[in-house]
All heavy atoms as TSV, in Angstrom:
chain	resi	resn	atom	element	x	y	z
A	1	LYS	N	N	0.857	-1.161	0.004
A	1	LYS	CA	C	0.002	-0.006	-0.003
A	1	LYS	C	C	0.905	1.228	0.004
A	1	LYS	O	O	1.831	1.314	0.790
A	1	LYS	CB	C	-0.889	-0.064	1.243
A	1	LYS	CG	C	-1.714	1.140	1.499
A	1	LYS	CD	C	-2.623	0.889	2.686
A	1	LYS	CE	C	-2.251	1.886	3.755
A	1	LYS	NZ	N	-3.163	1.810	4.902
A	2	THR	N	N	0.654	2.169	-0.877
A	2	THR	CA	C	1.450	3.377	-0.971
A	2	THR	C	C	0.616	4.578	-0.511
A	2	THR	O	O	-0.528	4.739	-0.922
A	2	THR	CB	C	1.943	3.605	-2.413
A	2	THR	OG1	O	2.658	2.453	-2.822
A	2	THR	CG2	C	2.830	4.822	-2.507
A	3	GLU	N	N	1.216	5.382	0.349
A	3	GLU	CA	C	0.537	6.565	0.856
A	3	GLU	C	C	1.563	7.622	1.196
A	3	GLU	O	O	2.545	7.345	1.897
A	3	GLU	CB	C	-0.259	6.176	2.111
A	3	GLU	CG	C	-1.188	7.261	2.611
A	3	GLU	CD	C	-2.031	6.776	3.756
A	3	GLU	OE1	O	-2.828	5.838	3.564
A	3	GLU	OE2	O	-1.883	7.351	4.867
A	4	ASN	N	N	1.374	8.838	0.708
A	4	ASN	CA	C	2.272	9.962	0.965
A	4	ASN	C	C	3.721	9.633	0.585
A	4	ASN	O	O	4.649	9.972	1.301
A	4	ASN	CB	C	2.212	10.402	2.429
A	4	ASN	CG	C	0.833	10.894	2.821
A	4	ASN	OD1	O	0.125	11.462	1.997
A	4	ASN	ND2	N	0.457	10.672	4.050
A	5	GLY	N	N	3.912	8.927	-0.514
A	5	GLY	CA	C	5.253	8.597	-0.981
A	5	GLY	C	C	5.930	7.465	-0.237
A	5	GLY	O	O	7.094	7.192	-0.449
A	6	LYS	N	N	5.222	6.819	0.673
A	6	LYS	CA	C	5.788	5.690	1.428
A	6	LYS	C	C	4.985	4.433	1.128
A	6	LYS	O	O	3.805	4.492	0.896
A	6	LYS	CB	C	5.749	5.967	2.936
A	6	LYS	CG	C	6.672	7.094	3.355
A	6	LYS	CD	C	6.693	7.215	4.849
A	6	LYS	CE	C	7.701	8.280	5.257
A	6	LYS	NZ	N	7.851	8.342	6.691
A	7	THR	N	N	5.680	3.323	1.139
A	7	THR	CA	C	5.040	2.031	0.887
A	7	THR	C	C	5.005	1.232	2.174
A	7	THR	O	O	5.993	1.100	2.859
A	7	THR	CB	C	5.817	1.245	-0.186
A	7	THR	OG1	O	5.868	2.018	-1.377
A	7	THR	CG2	C	5.145	-0.081	-0.476
A	8	THR	N	N	3.837	0.715	2.480
A	8	THR	CA	C	3.663	-0.156	3.645
A	8	THR	C	C	3.559	-1.590	3.151
A	8	THR	O	O	2.774	-1.887	2.271
A	8	THR	CB	C	2.375	0.222	4.408
A	8	THR	OG1	O	2.478	1.595	4.801
A	8	THR	CG2	C	2.206	-0.651	5.622
A	9	VAL	N	N	4.380	-2.459	3.727
A	9	VAL	CA	C	4.375	-3.857	3.352
A	9	VAL	C	C	3.780	-4.660	4.502
A	9	VAL	O	O	4.165	-4.488	5.653
A	9	VAL	CB	C	5.809	-4.364	3.063
A	9	VAL	CG1	C	5.797	-5.866	2.774
A	9	VAL	CG2	C	6.416	-3.599	1.908
A	10	THR	N	N	2.825	-5.506	4.168
A	10	THR	CA	C	2.244	-6.404	5.159
A	10	THR	C	C	2.595	-7.819	4.764
A	10	THR	O	O	2.347	-8.218	3.637
A	10	THR	CB	C	0.709	-6.239	5.225
A	10	THR	OG1	O	0.417	-4.874	5.500
A	10	THR	CG2	C	0.113	-7.128	6.290
A	11	TRP	N	N	3.192	-8.550	5.689
A	11	TRP	CA	C	3.630	-9.907	5.401
A	11	TRP	C	C	2.930	-10.795	6.428
A	11	TRP	O	O	3.049	-10.581	7.632
A	11	TRP	CB	C	5.133	-9.970	5.571
A	11	TRP	CG	C	5.799	-11.166	4.991
A	11	TRP	CD1	C	5.245	-12.367	4.682
A	11	TRP	CD2	C	7.170	-11.270	4.658
A	11	TRP	NE1	N	6.192	-13.206	4.182
A	11	TRP	CE2	C	7.383	-12.562	4.154
A	11	TRP	CE3	C	8.264	-10.406	4.748
A	11	TRP	CZ2	C	8.630	-12.992	3.734
A	11	TRP	CZ3	C	9.483	-10.848	4.327
A	11	TRP	CH2	C	9.666	-12.123	3.814
A	12	ALA	N	N	2.222	-11.777	5.941
A	12	ALA	CA	C	1.449	-12.629	6.853
A	12	ALA	C	C	1.552	-14.084	6.413
A	12	ALA	O	O	1.915	-14.386	5.281
A	12	ALA	CB	C	-0.006	-12.202	6.882
A	13	MET	N	N	1.213	-14.954	7.335
A	13	MET	CA	C	1.205	-16.383	7.047
A	13	MET	C	C	-0.176	-16.893	7.418
A	13	MET	O	O	-0.649	-16.625	8.531
A	13	MET	CB	C	2.280	-17.099	7.865
A	13	MET	CG	C	2.414	-18.561	7.558
A	13	MET	SD	S	3.852	-19.326	8.319
A	13	MET	CE	C	3.390	-19.352	10.028
A	14	TYR	N	N	-0.785	-17.592	6.496
A	14	TYR	CA	C	-2.131	-18.129	6.720
A	14	TYR	C	C	-2.125	-19.630	6.532
A	14	TYR	O	O	-1.321	-20.151	5.776
A	14	TYR	CB	C	-3.126	-17.494	5.730
A	14	TYR	CG	C	-3.259	-16.010	5.849
A	14	TYR	CD1	C	-2.557	-15.164	5.004
A	14	TYR	CD2	C	-4.073	-15.465	6.828
A	14	TYR	CE1	C	-2.671	-13.793	5.120
A	14	TYR	CE2	C	-4.202	-14.090	6.944
A	14	TYR	CZ	C	-3.501	-13.264	6.090
A	14	TYR	OH	O	-3.607	-11.903	6.207
A	15	GLY	N	N	-3.026	-20.279	7.169
A	15	GLY	CA	C	-3.154	-21.712	7.005
A	15	GLY	C	C	-4.330	-22.242	7.794
A	15	GLY	O	O	-4.852	-21.554	8.687
A	16	LYS	N	N	-4.718	-23.432	7.477
A	16	LYS	CA	C	-5.819	-24.055	8.187
A	16	LYS	C	C	-5.301	-24.797	9.415
A	16	LYS	O	O	-4.228	-25.390	9.376
A	16	LYS	CB	C	-6.559	-25.037	7.278
A	16	LYS	CG	C	-7.272	-24.354	6.144
A	16	LYS	CD	C	-8.026	-25.353	5.289
A	16	LYS	CE	C	-8.741	-24.635	4.165
A	16	LYS	NZ	N	-9.491	-25.549	3.327
A	17	ASN	N	N	-6.043	-24.731	10.464
A	17	ASN	CA	C	-5.693	-25.394	11.699
A	17	ASN	C	C	-6.720	-26.522	11.903
A	17	ASN	O	O	-7.622	-26.426	12.723
A	17	ASN	CB	C	-5.729	-24.395	12.864
A	17	ASN	CG	C	-5.036	-24.927	14.089
A	17	ASN	OD1	O	-4.419	-25.983	14.061
A	17	ASN	ND2	N	-5.147	-24.205	15.180
A	18	GLU	N	N	-6.555	-27.564	11.117
A	18	GLU	CA	C	-7.533	-28.648	11.111
A	18	GLU	C	C	-7.034	-29.838	11.936
A	18	GLU	O	O	-5.856	-30.111	11.998
A	18	GLU	CB	C	-7.807	-29.104	9.693
A	18	GLU	CG	C	-8.457	-28.028	8.841
A	18	GLU	CD	C	-8.665	-28.466	7.409
A	18	GLU	OE1	O	-8.164	-29.539	7.028
A	18	GLU	OE2	O	-9.295	-27.719	6.661
A	19	GLY	N	N	-7.958	-30.521	12.534
A	19	GLY	CA	C	-7.618	-31.728	13.286
A	19	GLY	C	C	-7.331	-31.431	14.732
A	19	GLY	O	O	-6.868	-30.342	15.106
A	20	LEU	N	N	-7.576	-32.414	15.549
A	20	LEU	CA	C	-7.389	-32.267	16.992
A	20	LEU	C	C	-5.931	-32.027	17.363
A	20	LEU	O	O	-5.620	-31.141	18.166
A	20	LEU	CB	C	-7.926	-33.510	17.702
A	20	LEU	CG	C	-7.780	-33.499	19.223
A	20	LEU	CD1	C	-8.565	-32.351	19.818
A	20	LEU	CD2	C	-8.217	-34.827	19.815
A	21	LEU	N	N	-5.009	-32.768	16.747
A	21	LEU	CA	C	-3.598	-32.624	17.088
A	21	LEU	C	C	-3.102	-31.211	16.754
A	21	LEU	O	O	-2.381	-30.597	17.534
A	21	LEU	CB	C	-2.758	-33.673	16.344
A	21	LEU	CG	C	-1.268	-33.670	16.638
A	21	LEU	CD1	C	-1.020	-33.862	18.136
A	21	LEU	CD2	C	-0.558	-34.710	15.840
A	22	ALA	N	N	-3.490	-30.692	15.598
A	22	ALA	CA	C	-3.068	-29.350	15.199
A	22	ALA	C	C	-3.593	-28.304	16.174
A	22	ALA	O	O	-2.885	-27.351	16.535
A	22	ALA	CB	C	-3.539	-29.041	13.786
A	23	LYS	N	N	-4.826	-28.459	16.636
A	23	LYS	CA	C	-5.410	-27.503	17.565
A	23	LYS	C	C	-4.719	-27.576	18.936
A	23	LYS	O	O	-4.457	-26.548	19.557
A	23	LYS	CB	C	-6.918	-27.750	17.698
A	23	LYS	CG	C	-7.651	-27.343	16.429
A	23	LYS	CD	C	-9.121	-27.608	16.520
A	23	LYS	CE	C	-9.741	-27.227	15.164
A	23	LYS	NZ	N	-11.138	-27.487	15.094
A	24	VAL	N	N	-4.386	-28.765	19.374
A	24	VAL	CA	C	-3.686	-28.914	20.657
A	24	VAL	C	C	-2.285	-28.305	20.545
A	24	VAL	O	O	-1.832	-27.589	21.446
A	24	VAL	CB	C	-3.601	-30.406	21.083
A	24	VAL	CG1	C	-2.657	-30.589	22.255
A	24	VAL	CG2	C	-4.991	-30.930	21.411
A	25	MET	N	N	-1.603	-28.571	19.441
A	25	MET	CA	C	-0.248	-28.032	19.250
A	25	MET	C	C	-0.279	-26.505	19.206
A	25	MET	O	O	0.635	-25.851	19.706
A	25	MET	CB	C	0.386	-28.582	17.953
A	25	MET	CG	C	0.700	-30.061	18.035
A	25	MET	SD	S	1.860	-30.457	19.361
A	25	MET	CE	C	3.345	-29.780	18.710
A	26	SER	N	N	-1.326	-25.933	18.633
A	26	SER	CA	C	-1.402	-24.474	18.557
A	26	SER	C	C	-1.574	-23.857	19.953
A	26	SER	O	O	-1.224	-22.697	20.169
A	26	SER	CB	C	-2.534	-24.031	17.631
A	26	SER	OG	O	-3.790	-24.299	18.214
A	27	LEU	N	N	-2.127	-24.607	20.884
A	27	LEU	CA	C	-2.234	-24.118	22.259
A	27	LEU	C	C	-0.910	-24.186	22.985
A	27	LEU	O	O	-0.622	-23.374	23.867
A	27	LEU	CB	C	-3.275	-24.942	23.022
A	27	LEU	CG	C	-4.725	-24.829	22.537
A	27	LEU	CD1	C	-5.599	-25.846	23.279
A	27	LEU	CD2	C	-5.236	-23.411	22.733
A	28	ILE	N	N	-0.068	-25.144	22.620
A	28	ILE	CA	C	1.205	-25.372	23.297
A	28	ILE	C	C	2.325	-24.540	22.672
A	28	ILE	O	O	3.145	-23.958	23.378
A	28	ILE	CB	C	1.581	-26.871	23.240
A	28	ILE	CG1	C	0.548	-27.697	23.997
A	28	ILE	CG2	C	2.973	-27.108	23.796
A	28	ILE	CD1	C	0.664	-29.174	23.782
A	29	MET	N	N	2.349	-24.474	21.369
A	29	MET	CA	C	3.452	-23.801	20.658
A	29	MET	C	C	3.090	-22.359	20.346
A	29	MET	O	O	1.955	-22.042	20.018
A	29	MET	CB	C	3.764	-24.545	19.369
A	29	MET	CG	C	4.219	-25.965	19.620
A	29	MET	SD	S	4.447	-26.896	18.106
A	29	MET	CE	C	5.909	-26.144	17.486
A	30	ASP	N	N	4.070	-21.487	20.457
A	30	ASP	CA	C	3.871	-20.068	20.128
A	30	ASP	C	C	4.452	-19.795	18.748
A	30	ASP	O	O	5.664	-19.667	18.588
A	30	ASP	CB	C	4.563	-19.209	21.186
A	30	ASP	CG	C	4.386	-17.726	20.922
A	30	ASP	OD1	O	3.515	-17.355	20.114
A	30	ASP	OD2	O	5.119	-16.954	21.564
A	31	CYS	N	N	3.584	-19.749	17.753
A	31	CYS	CA	C	4.040	-19.553	16.367
A	31	CYS	C	C	4.704	-18.214	16.184
A	31	CYS	O	O	5.614	-18.077	15.384
A	31	CYS	CB	C	2.871	-19.706	15.398
A	31	CYS	SG	S	2.350	-21.431	15.225
A	32	GLU	N	N	4.260	-17.187	16.908
A	32	GLU	CA	C	4.868	-15.852	16.778
A	32	GLU	C	C	6.340	-15.902	17.142
A	32	GLU	O	O	7.186	-15.351	16.450
A	32	GLU	CB	C	4.128	-14.852	17.661
A	32	GLU	CG	C	4.743	-13.451	17.653
A	32	GLU	CD	C	4.719	-12.787	16.294
A	32	GLU	OE1	O	3.794	-13.060	15.501
A	32	GLU	OE2	O	5.631	-11.987	16.028
A	33	SER	N	N	6.689	-16.581	18.229
A	33	SER	CA	C	8.095	-16.656	18.627
A	33	SER	C	C	8.901	-17.533	17.682
A	33	SER	O	O	10.098	-17.340	17.534
A	33	SER	CB	C	8.229	-17.128	20.070
A	33	SER	OG	O	7.795	-18.482	20.171
A	34	MET	N	N	8.250	-18.508	17.053
A	34	MET	CA	C	8.959	-19.384	16.126
A	34	MET	C	C	9.166	-18.717	14.766
A	34	MET	O	O	10.251	-18.790	14.195
A	34	MET	CB	C	8.179	-20.690	15.924
A	34	MET	CG	C	8.223	-21.594	17.124
A	34	MET	SD	S	7.215	-23.086	16.993
A	34	MET	CE	C	7.170	-23.476	15.290
A	35	CYS	N	N	8.128	-18.068	14.250
A	35	CYS	CA	C	8.178	-17.515	12.898
A	35	CYS	C	C	8.529	-16.035	12.873
A	35	CYS	O	O	9.040	-15.539	11.875
A	35	CYS	CB	C	6.837	-17.724	12.202
A	35	CYS	SG	S	6.388	-19.442	12.030
A	36	GLY	N	N	8.252	-15.322	13.969
A	36	GLY	CA	C	8.463	-13.874	14.012
A	36	GLY	C	C	9.843	-13.424	13.607
A	36	GLY	O	O	9.977	-12.532	12.759
A	37	PRO	N	N	10.912	-14.015	14.176
A	37	PRO	CA	C	12.258	-13.588	13.789
A	37	PRO	C	C	12.551	-13.771	12.293
A	37	PRO	O	O	13.221	-12.938	11.689
A	37	PRO	CB	C	13.171	-14.473	14.636
A	37	PRO	CG	C	12.340	-14.833	15.827
A	37	PRO	CD	C	10.955	-14.955	15.292
A	38	GLU	N	N	12.041	-14.840	11.720
A	38	GLU	CA	C	12.246	-15.058	10.283
A	38	GLU	C	C	11.493	-14.028	9.452
A	38	GLU	O	O	12.005	-13.531	8.446
A	38	GLU	CB	C	11.821	-16.472	9.876
A	38	GLU	CG	C	12.692	-17.548	10.455
A	38	GLU	CD	C	14.150	-17.418	10.053
A	38	GLU	OE1	O	14.449	-17.179	8.861
A	38	GLU	OE2	O	15.014	-17.535	10.952
A	39	PHE	N	N	10.290	-13.669	9.870
A	39	PHE	CA	C	9.551	-12.613	9.186
A	39	PHE	C	C	10.313	-11.308	9.279
A	39	PHE	O	O	10.412	-10.578	8.292
A	39	PHE	CB	C	8.159	-12.449	9.812
A	39	PHE	CG	C	7.122	-13.388	9.268
A	39	PHE	CD1	C	6.905	-14.611	9.870
A	39	PHE	CD2	C	6.359	-13.038	8.167
A	39	PHE	CE1	C	5.943	-15.482	9.388
A	39	PHE	CE2	C	5.399	-13.904	7.671
A	39	PHE	CZ	C	5.194	-15.129	8.273
A	40	GLU	N	N	10.843	-10.985	10.447
A	40	GLU	CA	C	11.594	-9.739	10.644
A	40	GLU	C	C	12.816	-9.694	9.732
A	40	GLU	O	O	13.124	-8.672	9.133
A	40	GLU	CB	C	11.999	-9.574	12.110
A	40	GLU	CG	C	10.845	-9.353	13.045
A	40	GLU	CD	C	10.097	-8.059	12.762
A	40	GLU	OE1	O	10.719	-7.060	12.365
A	40	GLU	OE2	O	8.862	-8.066	12.936
A	41	LYS	N	N	13.562	-10.819	9.655
A	41	LYS	CA	C	14.730	-10.857	8.769
A	41	LYS	C	C	14.317	-10.645	7.325
A	41	LYS	O	O	14.975	-9.921	6.586
A	41	LYS	CB	C	15.466	-12.194	8.914
A	41	LYS	CG	C	16.311	-12.285	10.151
A	41	LYS	CD	C	17.313	-13.427	10.072
A	41	LYS	CE	C	16.693	-14.734	10.468
A	41	LYS	NZ	N	17.644	-15.844	10.552
A	42	GLY	N	N	13.235	-11.305	6.916
A	42	GLY	CA	C	12.763	-11.155	5.544
A	42	GLY	C	C	12.336	-9.729	5.246
A	42	GLY	O	O	12.663	-9.179	4.174
A	43	LEU	N	N	11.635	-9.103	6.159
A	43	LEU	CA	C	11.216	-7.715	5.947
A	43	LEU	C	C	12.400	-6.773	5.915
A	43	LEU	O	O	12.414	-5.805	5.160
A	43	LEU	CB	C	10.225	-7.293	7.032
A	43	LEU	CG	C	8.823	-7.881	6.898
A	43	LEU	CD1	C	7.993	-7.586	8.127
A	43	LEU	CD2	C	8.148	-7.340	5.642
A	44	ALA	N	N	13.433	-7.040	6.713
A	44	ALA	CA	C	14.643	-6.205	6.689
A	44	ALA	C	C	15.321	-6.313	5.329
A	44	ALA	O	O	15.817	-5.305	4.784
A	44	ALA	CB	C	15.593	-6.635	7.802
A	45	GLU	N	N	15.350	-7.509	4.743
A	45	GLU	CA	C	15.933	-7.686	3.421
A	45	GLU	C	C	15.123	-6.955	2.361
A	45	GLU	O	O	15.673	-6.336	1.439
A	45	GLU	CB	C	16.059	-9.159	3.060
A	45	GLU	CG	C	17.115	-9.886	3.854
A	45	GLU	CD	C	18.519	-9.328	3.633
A	45	GLU	OE1	O	18.899	-9.070	2.470
A	45	GLU	OE2	O	19.218	-9.116	4.633
A	46	VAL	N	N	13.801	-7.015	2.472
A	46	VAL	CA	C	12.930	-6.300	1.524
A	46	VAL	C	C	13.178	-4.807	1.653
A	46	VAL	O	O	13.276	-4.088	0.639
A	46	VAL	CB	C	11.446	-6.632	1.783
A	46	VAL	CG1	C	10.514	-5.698	1.025
A	46	VAL	CG2	C	11.146	-8.066	1.410
A	47	ALA	N	N	13.324	-4.301	2.872
A	47	ALA	CA	C	13.590	-2.893	3.087
A	47	ALA	C	C	14.910	-2.465	2.447
A	47	ALA	O	O	14.999	-1.399	1.845
A	47	ALA	CB	C	13.589	-2.561	4.568
A	48	LYS	N	N	15.939	-3.302	2.574
A	48	LYS	CA	C	17.234	-3.003	1.946
A	48	LYS	C	C	17.091	-2.884	0.443
A	48	LYS	O	O	17.625	-1.960	-0.177
A	48	LYS	CB	C	18.256	-4.098	2.265
A	48	LYS	CG	C	18.929	-3.984	3.582
A	48	LYS	CD	C	20.074	-4.986	3.615
A	48	LYS	CE	C	20.182	-5.640	4.966
A	48	LYS	NZ	N	21.183	-6.691	4.984
A	49	LEU	N	N	16.389	-3.853	-0.148
A	49	LEU	CA	C	16.200	-3.824	-1.601
A	49	LEU	C	C	15.362	-2.644	-2.044
A	49	LEU	O	O	15.637	-2.021	-3.069
A	49	LEU	CB	C	15.537	-5.125	-2.075
A	49	LEU	CG	C	16.372	-6.378	-1.935
A	49	LEU	CD1	C	15.517	-7.617	-2.249
A	49	LEU	CD2	C	17.573	-6.344	-2.855
A	50	ALA	N	N	14.338	-2.319	-1.274
A	50	ALA	CA	C	13.432	-1.233	-1.658
A	50	ALA	C	C	14.099	0.135	-1.550
A	50	ALA	O	O	13.765	1.047	-2.292
A	50	ALA	CB	C	12.185	-1.280	-0.789
A	51	THR	N	N	15.044	0.284	-0.623
A	51	THR	CA	C	15.667	1.589	-0.426
A	51	THR	C	C	17.021	1.700	-1.127
A	51	THR	O	O	17.626	2.774	-1.134
A	51	THR	CB	C	15.858	1.875	1.070
A	51	THR	OG1	O	16.639	0.843	1.643
A	51	THR	CG2	C	14.522	1.959	1.774
A	52	ALA	N	N	17.512	0.640	-1.722
A	52	ALA	CA	C	18.801	0.675	-2.422
A	52	ALA	C	C	18.675	1.447	-3.715
A	52	ALA	O	O	17.611	1.426	-4.362
A	52	ALA	CB	C	19.277	-0.746	-2.700
A	53	PRO	N	N	19.721	2.129	-4.122
A	53	PRO	CA	C	19.666	2.811	-5.417
A	53	PRO	C	C	19.552	1.795	-6.524
A	53	PRO	O	O	19.943	0.630	-6.379
A	53	PRO	CB	C	20.994	3.558	-5.480
A	53	PRO	CG	C	21.863	2.951	-4.457
A	53	PRO	CD	C	20.982	2.293	-3.438
A	54	ALA	N	N	19.016	2.246	-7.661
A	54	ALA	CA	C	18.854	1.346	-8.793
A	54	ALA	C	C	20.213	0.843	-9.250
A	54	ALA	O	O	21.221	1.560	-9.188
A	54	ALA	CB	C	18.150	2.086	-9.932
A	55	ALA	N	N	20.250	-0.388	-9.681
A	55	ALA	CA	C	21.510	-0.984	-10.125
A	55	ALA	C	C	22.016	-0.303	-11.389
A	55	ALA	O	O	21.225	0.068	-12.271
A	55	ALA	CB	C	21.311	-2.459	-10.394
A	56	ASN	N	N	23.314	-0.110	-11.464
A	56	ASN	CA	C	23.948	0.486	-12.634
A	56	ASN	C	C	24.634	-0.651	-13.385
A	56	ASN	O	O	25.709	-1.100	-12.989
A	56	ASN	CB	C	24.944	1.551	-12.190
A	56	ASN	CG	C	25.639	2.212	-13.363
A	56	ASN	OD1	O	25.620	1.725	-14.482
A	56	ASN	ND2	N	26.246	3.347	-13.098
A	57	PRO	N	N	24.036	-1.124	-14.502
A	57	PRO	CA	C	24.611	-2.287	-15.213
A	57	PRO	C	C	26.058	-2.077	-15.644
A	57	PRO	O	O	26.856	-2.995	-15.584
A	57	PRO	CB	C	23.691	-2.462	-16.407
A	57	PRO	CG	C	22.446	-1.735	-16.076
A	57	PRO	CD	C	22.818	-0.650	-15.114
A	58	LYS	N	N	26.428	-0.857	-16.074
A	58	LYS	CA	C	27.802	-0.605	-16.522
A	58	LYS	C	C	28.779	-0.756	-15.359
A	58	LYS	O	O	29.839	-1.346	-15.507
A	58	LYS	CB	C	27.906	0.784	-17.146
A	58	LYS	CG	C	27.248	0.882	-18.507
A	58	LYS	CD	C	27.431	2.253	-19.083
A	58	LYS	CE	C	26.714	2.346	-20.414
A	58	LYS	NZ	N	26.847	3.686	-21.009
A	59	ALA	N	N	28.419	-0.241	-14.188
A	59	ALA	CA	C	29.288	-0.337	-13.028
A	59	ALA	C	C	29.436	-1.796	-12.600
A	59	ALA	O	O	30.524	-2.247	-12.237
A	59	ALA	CB	C	28.742	0.503	-11.879
A	60	ILE	N	N	28.345	-2.559	-12.659
A	60	ILE	CA	C	28.408	-3.969	-12.292
A	60	ILE	C	C	29.323	-4.720	-13.264
A	60	ILE	O	O	30.148	-5.534	-12.856
A	60	ILE	CB	C	27.002	-4.584	-12.295
A	60	ILE	CG1	C	26.195	-3.978	-11.148
A	60	ILE	CG2	C	27.046	-6.102	-12.164
A	60	ILE	CD1	C	24.719	-4.298	-11.196
A	61	PHE	N	N	29.214	-4.412	-14.568
A	61	PHE	CA	C	30.051	-5.067	-15.563
A	61	PHE	C	C	31.515	-4.715	-15.334
A	61	PHE	O	O	32.381	-5.586	-15.395
A	61	PHE	CB	C	29.612	-4.678	-16.976
A	61	PHE	CG	C	30.517	-5.248	-18.035
A	61	PHE	CD1	C	30.446	-6.602	-18.355
A	61	PHE	CD2	C	31.445	-4.460	-18.676
A	61	PHE	CE1	C	31.278	-7.130	-19.316
A	61	PHE	CE2	C	32.270	-4.984	-19.650
A	61	PHE	CZ	C	32.201	-6.312	-19.967
A	62	ARG	N	N	31.814	-3.433	-15.077
A	62	ARG	CA	C	33.221	-3.021	-14.840
A	62	ARG	C	C	33.794	-3.740	-13.626
A	62	ARG	O	O	34.927	-4.218	-13.662
A	62	ARG	CB	C	33.298	-1.511	-14.666
A	62	ARG	CG	C	33.223	-0.733	-15.959
A	62	ARG	CD	C	33.629	0.713	-15.772
A	62	ARG	NE	N	32.764	1.422	-14.832
A	62	ARG	CZ	C	31.676	2.104	-15.150
A	62	ARG	NH1	N	31.299	2.187	-16.412
A	62	ARG	NH2	N	30.971	2.726	-14.226
A	63	LYS	N	N	33.007	-3.843	-12.563
A	63	LYS	CA	C	33.480	-4.537	-11.365
A	63	LYS	C	C	33.740	-6.005	-11.670
A	63	LYS	O	O	34.757	-6.573	-11.260
A	63	LYS	CB	C	32.440	-4.395	-10.247
A	63	LYS	CG	C	32.858	-5.001	-8.948
A	63	LYS	CD	C	31.825	-4.751	-7.880
A	63	LYS	CE	C	32.242	-5.394	-6.571
A	63	LYS	NZ	N	31.244	-5.189	-5.535
A	64	TRP	N	N	32.856	-6.633	-12.411
A	64	TRP	CA	C	33.032	-8.036	-12.772
A	64	TRP	C	C	34.272	-8.188	-13.655
A	64	TRP	O	O	35.062	-9.089	-13.432
A	64	TRP	CB	C	31.793	-8.540	-13.535
A	64	TRP	CG	C	31.990	-9.907	-14.112
A	64	TRP	CD1	C	31.914	-11.087	-13.474
A	64	TRP	CD2	C	32.301	-10.206	-15.473
A	64	TRP	NE1	N	32.165	-12.111	-14.338
A	64	TRP	CE2	C	32.412	-11.600	-15.587
A	64	TRP	CE3	C	32.527	-9.436	-16.613
A	64	TRP	CZ2	C	32.710	-12.228	-16.772
A	64	TRP	CZ3	C	32.819	-10.058	-17.801
A	64	TRP	CH2	C	32.910	-11.444	-17.869
A	65	ARG	N	N	34.450	-7.308	-14.641
A	65	ARG	CA	C	35.586	-7.406	-15.552
A	65	ARG	C	C	36.893	-7.246	-14.780
A	65	ARG	O	O	37.855	-7.976	-15.013
A	65	ARG	CB	C	35.465	-6.349	-16.647
A	65	ARG	CG	C	36.516	-6.532	-17.736
A	65	ARG	CD	C	36.307	-5.578	-18.876
A	65	ARG	NE	N	36.491	-4.220	-18.376
A	65	ARG	CZ	C	36.064	-3.140	-18.987
A	65	ARG	NH1	N	35.387	-3.232	-20.113
A	65	ARG	NH2	N	36.280	-1.950	-18.492
A	66	ARG	N	N	36.950	-6.284	-13.835
A	66	ARG	CA	C	38.158	-6.115	-13.027
A	66	ARG	C	C	38.459	-7.355	-12.212
A	66	ARG	O	O	39.592	-7.767	-12.069
A	66	ARG	CB	C	38.003	-4.908	-12.101
A	66	ARG	CG	C	38.329	-3.579	-12.759
A	66	ARG	CD	C	38.477	-2.491	-11.712
A	66	ARG	NE	N	37.285	-2.332	-10.897
A	66	ARG	CZ	C	36.318	-1.445	-11.100
A	66	ARG	NH1	N	36.400	-0.600	-12.098
A	66	ARG	NH2	N	35.278	-1.392	-10.287
A	67	SER	N	N	37.410	-7.985	-11.659
A	67	SER	CA	C	37.628	-9.180	-10.850
A	67	SER	C	C	38.145	-10.329	-11.696
A	67	SER	O	O	38.881	-11.180	-11.219
A	67	SER	CB	C	36.342	-9.584	-10.136
A	67	SER	OG	O	35.420	-10.148	-11.047
A	68	MET	N	N	37.764	-10.360	-12.972
A	68	MET	CA	C	38.198	-11.448	-13.861
A	68	MET	C	C	39.647	-11.251	-14.311
A	68	MET	O	O	40.310	-12.195	-14.669
A	68	MET	CB	C	37.277	-11.544	-15.078
A	68	MET	CG	C	35.847	-11.934	-14.712
A	68	MET	SD	S	35.725	-13.448	-13.765
A	68	MET	CE	C	36.167	-14.655	-14.995
A	69	THR	N	N	40.108	-10.021	-14.342
A	69	THR	CA	C	41.464	-9.762	-14.826
A	69	THR	C	C	42.480	-9.564	-13.714
A	69	THR	O	O	43.666	-9.427	-13.975
A	69	THR	CB	C	41.473	-8.501	-15.740
A	69	THR	OG1	O	40.990	-7.401	-14.995
A	69	THR	CG2	C	40.642	-8.727	-16.978
A	70	SER	N	N	42.011	-9.562	-12.453
A	70	SER	CA	C	42.946	-9.372	-11.352
A	70	SER	C	C	43.733	-10.660	-11.136
A	70	SER	O	O	43.232	-11.740	-11.377
A	70	SER	CB	C	42.190	-8.978	-10.087
A	70	SER	OG	O	41.450	-10.058	-9.613
A	71	PRO	N	N	44.988	-10.533	-10.666
A	71	PRO	CA	C	45.817	-11.732	-10.441
A	71	PRO	C	C	45.221	-12.702	-9.421
A	71	PRO	O	O	45.428	-13.919	-9.513
A	71	PRO	CB	C	47.128	-11.150	-9.898
A	71	PRO	CG	C	47.126	-9.725	-10.260
A	71	PRO	CD	C	45.689	-9.312	-10.384
A	72	SER	N	N	44.436	-12.206	-8.475
A	72	SER	CA	C	43.877	-13.094	-7.465
A	72	SER	C	C	42.800	-14.001	-7.999
A	72	SER	O	O	42.457	-14.997	-7.387
A	72	SER	CB	C	43.309	-12.271	-6.304
A	72	SER	OG	O	42.243	-11.468	-6.771
A	73	SER	N	N	42.259	-13.687	-9.187
A	73	SER	CA	C	41.199	-14.546	-9.756
A	73	SER	C	C	41.750	-15.699	-10.570
A	73	SER	O	O	41.031	-16.505	-11.052
A	73	SER	CB	C	40.243	-13.689	-10.613
A	73	SER	OG	O	40.917	-13.207	-11.763
A	74	ARG	N	N	43.074	-15.749	-10.718
A	74	ARG	CA	C	43.662	-16.805	-11.561
A	74	ARG	C	C	44.105	-17.971	-10.751
A	74	ARG	O	O	44.336	-18.101	-9.679
A	74	ARG	CB	C	44.852	-16.251	-12.322
A	74	ARG	CG	C	44.362	-15.208	-13.319
A	74	ARG	CD	C	45.530	-14.689	-14.081
A	74	ARG	NE	N	44.995	-13.585	-14.878
A	74	ARG	CZ	C	45.735	-12.673	-15.435
A	74	ARG	NH1	N	47.034	-12.693	-15.277
A	74	ARG	NH2	N	45.208	-11.734	-16.134
């Protein structure tokens, strides 16, 4: 969602909680503590990509070419 020049990202996980065992496990296990850190890491990576300057193909090619011709790459 974009508003006032800013983008809000919502990341969620959905699924069915069917069966007696699944319902009992959901009472015992805290999915937020299990999945939350992974969601946070993923959102941090999305934020890095979203705020990074656009890639410059010529600069990427020059960097690659230099790495291929440097003595350490042989």
